[in-house]
The first five atom37 places (N, CA, C, CB, O) and aatype in JSON, in Angstrom:
{
  "aatype": [12, 12, 15, 16, 12, 8, 1, 19, 16, 13, 5, 5, 3, 6, 9, 16, 18, 3, 0, 6, 6, 7, 5, 17, 10, 18, 3, 19, 4, 6, 0, 0, 7, 0, 15, 19, 14, 13, 0, 4, 11, 0, 7, 0, 19, 7, 16, 4, 0, 16, 5, 19, 7, 5, 7, 6, 6, 15, 10, 7, 14, 5, 1, 0, 1, 6, 9, 1, 15, 10, 6, 15, 2, 7, 10, 19, 14, 16, 5, 18, 1, 10, 10, 4, 10, 0, 3, 19, 8, 7, 16],
  "atom_mask": [
    [1, 1, 1, 1, 1],
    [1, 1, 1, 1, 1],
    [1, 1, 1, 1, 1],
    [1, 1, 1, 1, 1],
    [1, 1, 1, 1, 1],
    [1, 1, 1, 1, 1],
    [1, 1, 1, 1, 1],
    [1, 1, 1, 1, 1],
    [1, 1, 1, 1, 1],
    [1, 1, 1, 1, 1],
    [1, 1, 1, 1, 1],
    [1, 1, 1, 1, 1],
    [1, 1, 1, 1, 1],
    [1, 1, 1, 1, 1],
    [1, 1, 1, 1, 1],
    [1, 1, 1, 1, 1],
    [1, 1, 1, 1, 1],
    [1, 1, 1, 1, 1],
    [1, 1, 1, 1, 1],
    [1, 1, 1, 1, 1],
    [1, 1, 1, 1, 1],
    [1, 1, 1, 0, 1],
    [1, 1, 1, 1, 1],
    [1, 1, 1, 1, 1],
    [1, 1, 1, 1, 1],
    [1, 1, 1, 1, 1],
    [1, 1, 1, 1, 1],
    [1, 1, 1, 1, 1],
    [1, 1, 1, 1, 1],
    [1, 1, 1, 1, 1],
    [1, 1, 1, 1, 1],
    [1, 1, 1, 1, 1],
    [1, 1, 1, 0, 1],
    [1, 1, 1, 1, 1],
    [1, 1, 1, 1, 1],
    [1, 1, 1, 1, 1],
    [1, 1, 1, 1, 1],
    [1, 1, 1, 1, 1],
    [1, 1, 1, 1, 1],
    [1, 1, 1, 1, 1],
    [1, 1, 1, 1, 1],
    [1, 1, 1, 1, 1],
    [1, 1, 1, 0, 1],
    [1, 1, 1, 1, 1],
    [1, 1, 1, 1, 1],
    [1, 1, 1, 0, 1],
    [1, 1, 1, 1, 1],
    [1, 1, 1, 1, 1],
    [1, 1, 1, 1, 1],
    [1, 1, 1, 1, 1],
    [1, 1, 1, 1, 1],
    [1, 1, 1, 1, 1],
    [1, 1, 1, 0, 1],
    [1, 1, 1, 1, 1],
    [1, 1, 1, 0, 1],
    [1, 1, 1, 1, 1],
    [1, 1, 1, 1, 1],
    [1, 1, 1, 1, 1],
    [1, 1, 1, 1, 1],
    [1, 1, 1, 0, 1],
    [1, 1, 1, 1, 1],
    [1, 1, 1, 1, 1],
    [1, 1, 1, 1, 1],
    [1, 1, 1, 1, 1],
    [1, 1, 1, 1, 1],
    [1, 1, 1, 1, 1],
    [1, 1, 1, 1, 1],
    [1, 1, 1, 1, 1],
    [1, 1, 1, 1, 1],
    [1, 1, 1, 1, 1],
    [1, 1, 1, 1, 1],
    [1, 1, 1, 1, 1],
    [1, 1, 1, 1, 1],
    [1, 1, 1, 0, 1],
    [1, 1, 1, 1, 1],
    [1, 1, 1, 1, 1],
    [1, 1, 1, 1, 1],
    [1, 1, 1, 1, 1],
    [1, 1, 1, 1, 1],
    [1, 1, 1, 1, 1],
    [1, 1, 1, 1, 1],
    [1, 1, 1, 1, 1],
    [1, 1, 1, 1, 1],
    [1, 1, 1, 1, 1],
    [1, 1, 1, 1, 1],
    [1, 1, 1, 1, 1],
    [1, 1, 1, 1, 1],
    [1, 1, 1, 1, 1],
    [1, 1, 1, 1, 1],
    [1, 1, 1, 0, 1],
    [1, 1, 1, 1, 1]
  ],
  "atom_positions": [
    [[85.76, 23.68, 126.79], [86.07, 24.89, 126.17], [85.38, 25.19, 125.08], [87.27, 24.96, 125.88], [85.37, 24.35, 124.18]],
    [[84.6, 26.54, 124.88], [83.84, 26.77, 124.0], [84.71, 27.79, 122.88], [82.56, 27.29, 124.68], [85.27, 28.82, 123.26]],
    [[84.73, 27.37, 121.59], [85.26, 28.3, 120.64], [84.65, 29.55, 120.35], [85.35, 27.72, 119.53], [83.46, 29.72, 120.62]],
    [[85.41, 30.5, 119.81], [84.86, 31.81, 119.56], [84.11, 31.39, 118.3], [85.98, 33.07, 119.39], [84.48, 30.56, 117.46]],
    [[82.86, 32.2, 118.32], [82.1, 32.24, 116.99], [81.95, 33.41, 116.28], [80.85, 31.84, 117.15], [82.0, 34.5, 116.85]],
    [[81.77, 33.29, 115.03], [81.6, 34.67, 114.19], [80.56, 34.61, 113.27], [82.82, 35.07, 113.36], [80.51, 33.62, 112.54]],
    [[79.75, 35.46, 113.17], [78.43, 35.6, 112.38], [78.96, 35.77, 110.77], [77.47, 37.08, 112.98], [79.73, 36.69, 110.5]],
    [[78.55, 34.95, 109.85], [78.78, 35.03, 108.51], [77.28, 35.14, 107.9], [79.66, 33.76, 108.0], [76.36, 34.49, 108.37]],
    [[77.11, 36.08, 106.74], [76.22, 36.12, 106.09], [76.42, 36.05, 104.5], [75.67, 37.07, 106.55], [77.24, 36.71, 103.86]],
    [[75.53, 35.13, 103.99], [75.68, 34.77, 102.6], [74.25, 35.63, 102.01], [75.72, 32.89, 102.35], [73.08, 35.27, 102.07]],
    [[74.79, 36.76, 101.47], [73.82, 37.66, 100.92], [72.57, 37.28, 99.93], [74.59, 38.53, 100.28], [71.37, 37.54, 99.96]],
    [[73.41, 36.52, 99.01], [72.71, 35.81, 97.79], [71.46, 34.99, 98.32], [73.78, 34.75, 96.99], [70.33, 35.18, 97.88]],
    [[71.78, 34.07, 99.3], [70.71, 33.07, 99.82], [70.21, 33.61, 101.08], [71.28, 31.58, 100.06], [69.5, 32.86, 101.75]],
    [[70.47, 34.9, 101.55], [69.74, 35.39, 102.71], [69.82, 34.26, 103.99], [68.14, 35.69, 102.22], [68.88, 34.04, 104.76]],
    [[70.99, 33.67, 104.03], [71.47, 32.72, 105.29], [72.54, 33.32, 106.03], [72.02, 31.28, 104.86], [73.55, 33.74, 105.47]],
    [[72.35, 33.38, 107.31], [73.24, 33.76, 108.32], [73.89, 32.6, 109.35], [72.49, 34.74, 109.08], [73.07, 32.02, 110.06]],
    [[75.01, 32.31, 109.45], [75.52, 31.22, 110.06], [76.71, 31.45, 111.04], [75.86, 30.34, 109.06], [77.75, 31.89, 110.56]],
    [[76.65, 31.22, 112.14], [77.89, 31.08, 113.1], [78.84, 30.34, 113.1], [77.67, 30.87, 114.12], [78.71, 29.17, 113.45]],
    [[80.16, 30.9, 112.64], [81.27, 29.94, 112.2], [82.25, 30.01, 113.25], [81.95, 30.29, 110.79], [82.34, 31.01, 113.96]],
    [[83.02, 28.96, 113.37], [83.91, 28.72, 114.68], [85.1, 29.65, 114.14], [84.41, 26.89, 115.08], [85.19, 29.96, 112.95]],
    [[85.96, 30.04, 115.12], [87.19, 30.66, 114.83], [88.25, 29.79, 113.82], [87.83, 30.94, 116.21], [88.56, 28.73, 114.35]],
    [[88.59, 29.89, 113.1], [89.59, 29.18, 112.18], [88.8, 28.43, 111.09], [0.0, 0.0, 0.0], [89.41, 27.98, 110.13]],
    [[87.6, 28.28, 111.19], [86.85, 27.6, 110.03], [86.94, 28.1, 108.77], [85.53, 27.55, 110.24], [86.79, 29.31, 108.6]],
    [[87.19, 27.29, 107.72], [87.25, 27.58, 106.23], [86.0, 28.14, 105.85], [87.54, 26.34, 105.36], [85.03, 27.64, 106.4]],
    [[85.82, 28.95, 105.15], [84.66, 29.36, 104.59], [83.83, 28.59, 103.84], [84.88, 30.26, 103.95], [82.6, 28.67, 103.84]],
    [[84.66, 27.63, 103.03], [84.11, 26.65, 102.2], [83.31, 25.72, 103.08], [85.18, 25.92, 101.39], [82.17, 25.45, 102.69]],
    [[83.71, 25.21, 104.2], [82.98, 24.56, 105.29], [81.71, 25.2, 105.82], [83.86, 24.45, 106.38], [80.62, 24.66, 106.02]],
    [[82.1, 26.63, 106.01], [80.89, 27.39, 106.39], [79.65, 27.2, 105.57], [81.19, 28.78, 106.37], [78.53, 26.94, 106.0]],
    [[80.05, 27.38, 104.18], [78.98, 27.43, 103.19], [78.21, 26.04, 103.15], [79.59, 27.79, 101.75], [76.99, 25.94, 103.21]],
    [[79.09, 24.97, 103.05], [78.29, 23.74, 103.12], [77.37, 23.4, 104.4], [79.24, 22.67, 102.96], [76.31, 22.77, 104.36]],
    [[77.98, 23.91, 105.49], [77.06, 23.7, 106.92], [75.85, 24.51, 106.73], [77.85, 24.26, 108.43], [74.75, 23.99, 106.94]],
    [[75.98, 25.92, 106.29], [74.95, 26.73, 106.19], [74.08, 26.32, 104.9], [75.48, 28.14, 106.17], [73.02, 26.9, 104.64]],
    [[74.47, 25.53, 104.31], [73.31, 25.33, 103.21], [73.55, 26.47, 101.89], [0.0, 0.0, 0.0], [72.65, 26.58, 101.05]],
    [[74.56, 27.13, 101.8], [74.74, 28.38, 100.91], [74.98, 27.62, 99.47], [76.17, 29.48, 101.45], [75.57, 26.55, 99.35]],
    [[74.38, 28.4, 98.37], [74.63, 27.89, 97.36], [75.78, 28.42, 96.42], [73.55, 27.85, 96.88], [75.6, 28.99, 95.35]],
    [[76.79, 28.19, 96.9], [78.03, 28.63, 96.22], [78.78, 27.49, 95.51], [78.95, 29.29, 97.24], [78.9, 26.35, 95.95]],
    [[79.34, 28.02, 94.18], [80.04, 26.96, 93.46], [81.2, 26.66, 93.96], [80.25, 27.2, 92.18], [81.8, 27.52, 94.6]],
    [[81.77, 25.34, 93.77], [83.1, 24.92, 94.15], [83.31, 23.92, 93.19], [83.28, 24.44, 95.61], [82.36, 23.34, 92.67]],
    [[84.58, 23.64, 92.9], [85.19, 22.65, 91.82], [86.46, 22.06, 92.68], [85.72, 23.5, 90.23], [86.19, 21.13, 93.44]],
    [[87.52, 22.41, 92.64], [88.52, 21.54, 93.1], [88.63, 21.76, 94.61], [89.86, 21.79, 92.36], [89.15, 20.82, 95.21]],
    [[88.23, 22.88, 95.37], [88.37, 22.92, 96.85], [89.64, 23.14, 97.28], [87.94, 21.77, 97.48], [89.78, 23.28, 98.49]],
    [[90.78, 23.22, 96.47], [91.99, 23.47, 96.74], [92.83, 24.85, 96.16], [92.54, 22.32, 96.36], [94.04, 25.08, 96.16]],
    [[91.82, 25.56, 95.73], [92.52, 27.05, 95.23], [92.97, 27.05, 93.92], [0.0, 0.0, 0.0], [93.26, 28.11, 93.38]],
    [[93.09, 25.86, 93.26], [93.42, 26.0, 91.98], [92.93, 26.41, 90.66], [93.69, 25.25, 91.85], [93.57, 26.76, 89.66]],
    [[91.47, 26.26, 90.87], [90.63, 26.87, 89.64], [89.74, 28.1, 89.79], [89.68, 25.85, 89.14], [89.14, 28.55, 88.82]],
    [[89.66, 28.68, 91.08], [88.99, 29.68, 91.31], [87.49, 29.78, 91.35], [0.0, 0.0, 0.0], [86.91, 30.8, 91.72]],
    [[86.86, 28.62, 90.92], [85.47, 28.66, 90.9], [84.74, 29.28, 92.3], [85.03, 27.2, 90.61], [83.64, 29.83, 92.24]],
    [[85.41, 29.13, 93.4], [84.65, 29.77, 94.64], [85.02, 31.07, 95.0], [84.81, 29.0, 95.86], [84.74, 31.53, 96.11]],
    [[85.85, 31.92, 93.86], [86.01, 33.28, 94.1], [84.54, 34.1, 94.46], [86.72, 33.86, 92.78], [83.47, 33.95, 93.87]],
    [[84.77, 34.86, 95.44], [83.49, 35.62, 95.84], [84.15, 36.83, 96.34], [82.48, 34.88, 97.0], [85.29, 36.92, 96.8]],
    [[82.99, 38.07, 96.13], [83.41, 39.25, 96.86], [82.93, 39.23, 98.16], [83.0, 40.45, 96.25], [81.86, 38.71, 98.47]],
    [[83.79, 39.86, 99.04], [83.46, 40.15, 100.55], [82.75, 41.53, 100.72], [84.85, 40.16, 101.45], [83.33, 42.58, 100.43]],
    [[81.59, 41.49, 101.16], [80.75, 42.79, 101.15], [81.27, 43.46, 102.46], [0.0, 0.0, 0.0], [81.69, 44.62, 102.43]],
    [[81.22, 42.77, 103.54], [81.88, 43.42, 104.72], [82.51, 42.26, 105.67], [80.76, 44.33, 105.57], [82.04, 41.12, 105.67]],
    [[83.63, 42.64, 106.48], [84.03, 41.85, 107.33], [85.39, 41.08, 106.85], [0.0, 0.0, 0.0], [85.84, 40.15, 107.53]],
    [[85.96, 41.45, 105.78], [87.09, 41.35, 105.14], [88.3, 41.25, 106.3], [87.17, 42.56, 104.14], [89.2, 40.41, 106.22]],
    [[88.22, 42.05, 107.19], [89.08, 41.91, 108.46], [88.85, 40.87, 109.26], [88.98, 42.96, 109.29], [89.78, 40.6, 110.03]],
    [[87.69, 40.07, 109.32], [87.59, 39.05, 110.06], [88.0, 37.74, 109.32], [86.3, 39.04, 110.55], [87.84, 36.63, 109.82]],
    [[88.5, 37.95, 108.2], [89.08, 36.67, 107.69], [90.87, 36.58, 107.73], [88.5, 36.55, 106.08], [91.63, 37.54, 107.8]],
    [[91.21, 35.26, 107.66], [92.75, 35.19, 107.73], [93.35, 35.85, 106.47], [0.0, 0.0, 0.0], [92.66, 35.97, 105.47]],
    [[94.7, 36.3, 106.51], [95.22, 36.84, 105.41], [95.46, 35.99, 104.07], [96.34, 37.34, 105.85], [95.68, 34.78, 104.09]],
    [[95.41, 36.7, 102.99], [95.43, 35.81, 101.75], [96.99, 35.3, 101.62], [94.9, 36.72, 100.3], [97.95, 36.04, 101.78]],
    [[97.08, 33.92, 101.31], [98.33, 33.57, 101.06], [98.8, 33.61, 99.62], [98.48, 32.37, 101.57], [97.94, 33.9, 98.8]],
    [[100.0, 33.38, 99.18], [100.44, 33.32, 97.85], [99.58, 32.5, 96.99], [101.75, 32.85, 97.8], [99.15, 33.0, 95.95]],
    [[99.31, 31.43, 97.27], [98.35, 30.56, 96.44], [97.09, 31.24, 95.95], [97.91, 29.35, 97.26], [96.65, 31.24, 94.8]],
    [[96.59, 31.79, 96.97], [95.22, 32.34, 96.77], [95.36, 33.43, 95.74], [94.56, 32.91, 98.13], [94.69, 33.41, 94.71]],
    [[96.29, 34.45, 96.03], [96.79, 35.55, 95.21], [96.83, 35.01, 93.97], [98.11, 36.13, 95.61], [95.93, 35.39, 93.22]],
    [[97.75, 34.09, 93.45], [98.0, 33.47, 92.16], [96.74, 32.93, 91.58], [99.01, 32.38, 92.28], [96.45, 33.03, 90.39]],
    [[96.09, 32.43, 92.36], [94.7, 31.81, 91.72], [93.75, 33.04, 91.25], [93.8, 30.82, 92.95], [93.28, 33.04, 90.11]],
    [[93.53, 33.91, 92.02], [92.71, 34.96, 91.64], [93.37, 35.84, 90.6], [92.31, 35.72, 92.81], [92.61, 36.47, 89.86]],
    [[94.44, 35.97, 90.46], [95.0, 36.9, 89.46], [95.29, 36.0, 88.2], [96.38, 37.66, 90.03], [95.51, 36.66, 87.18]],
    [[95.32, 34.77, 88.08], [95.38, 34.08, 86.87], [94.07, 33.75, 86.45], [96.19, 32.93, 86.96], [93.98, 33.17, 85.36]],
    [[92.83, 34.04, 87.2], [91.46, 34.31, 86.6], [90.95, 35.66, 86.47], [90.51, 33.66, 87.32], [89.75, 35.86, 86.34]],
    [[91.83, 36.61, 86.49], [91.74, 37.93, 86.1], [91.01, 38.56, 87.16], [0.0, 0.0, 0.0], [90.32, 39.54, 86.88]],
    [[91.07, 38.09, 88.5], [90.29, 38.86, 89.45], [91.42, 39.66, 90.37], [89.26, 37.81, 90.37], [92.57, 39.23, 90.47]],
    [[91.04, 40.68, 90.91], [91.86, 41.57, 91.75], [91.76, 40.88, 93.33], [91.23, 43.25, 91.65], [90.71, 40.75, 93.95]],
    [[92.85, 40.54, 93.7], [92.99, 39.89, 95.12], [92.44, 40.83, 96.39], [94.63, 39.57, 95.37], [91.94, 40.44, 97.45]],
    [[92.63, 41.93, 96.04], [91.94, 42.86, 97.14], [90.44, 43.02, 97.13], [92.47, 44.26, 97.02], [89.84, 43.69, 97.97]],
    [[89.88, 42.4, 96.18], [88.33, 42.63, 95.82], [87.78, 41.32, 96.12], [87.98, 43.08, 94.21], [86.61, 41.24, 96.48]],
    [[88.52, 40.26, 96.0], [87.92, 38.88, 95.98], [88.53, 38.04, 97.07], [88.13, 38.18, 94.6], [89.58, 38.38, 97.62]],
    [[87.83, 36.87, 97.41], [88.49, 35.77, 98.1], [88.11, 34.42, 97.66], [88.25, 35.86, 99.49], [87.08, 34.23, 97.02]],
    [[88.91, 33.51, 97.99], [88.66, 32.15, 97.64], [88.0, 31.4, 98.65], [89.84, 31.49, 97.31], [88.75, 31.01, 99.54]],
    [[86.72, 31.09, 98.78], [86.14, 30.39, 99.92], [86.96, 29.15, 100.41], [84.73, 29.95, 99.55], [87.0, 28.93, 101.62]],
    [[87.56, 28.41, 99.61], [88.24, 27.16, 100.06], [89.6, 27.67, 100.59], [88.41, 26.03, 98.82], [90.22, 26.8, 101.19]],
    [[90.23, 28.9, 100.5], [91.27, 29.18, 101.08], [91.36, 30.3, 102.1], [92.02, 29.32, 100.19], [92.43, 30.72, 102.53]],
    [[90.12, 30.77, 102.47], [89.83, 31.97, 103.43], [89.3, 31.27, 104.6], [88.74, 33.14, 102.85], [88.35, 30.5, 104.53]],
    [[90.0, 31.59, 105.81], [89.46, 31.09, 107.15], [89.01, 32.34, 108.01], [90.64, 30.23, 107.97], [89.59, 33.43, 107.98]],
    [[87.85, 32.04, 108.81], [87.4, 32.91, 109.82], [88.12, 33.39, 111.05], [86.42, 32.41, 110.22], [88.36, 32.53, 111.9]],
    [[88.49, 34.6, 111.28], [89.13, 34.88, 112.23], [88.44, 36.3, 113.13], [90.5, 34.99, 111.65], [87.68, 37.1, 112.58]],
    [[88.75, 36.38, 114.16], [88.22, 37.68, 114.79], [89.0, 38.87, 114.54], [0.0, 0.0, 0.0], [90.13, 38.8, 114.05]],
    [[88.4, 40.05, 114.9], [89.2, 41.22, 114.61], [89.54, 41.82, 116.13], [88.35, 42.32, 113.59], [90.22, 42.83, 116.25]]
  ]
}
C-alpha cells in the first residue's frame, strides 16, 4: 500500500521534496538536503524554529511543548513552527 505524499518546498534552498503523511519536518529537511539548523531535535531549544510561508493547514496541530518552546524564545506560535515537532498531514 502506497502512503500519501505531500510536496514540501524549502524556499531558502530552492528545494522541493515529496514528504510522506505523518513524516516529521526535521526528517524531511534531512532527506531533502535542506540547510536548516538543528540542535536538540526535541523541541527544547528552538533552534529549528521557522516561518511557514504556505501550507500551515497541512501540518499537524501544535502541541503544548512546541508552543512553550516558541514562547520561551520570544516567538509567536501562530507565526512559527519547530521543524522537529511539526509533522506533515493532508488537508
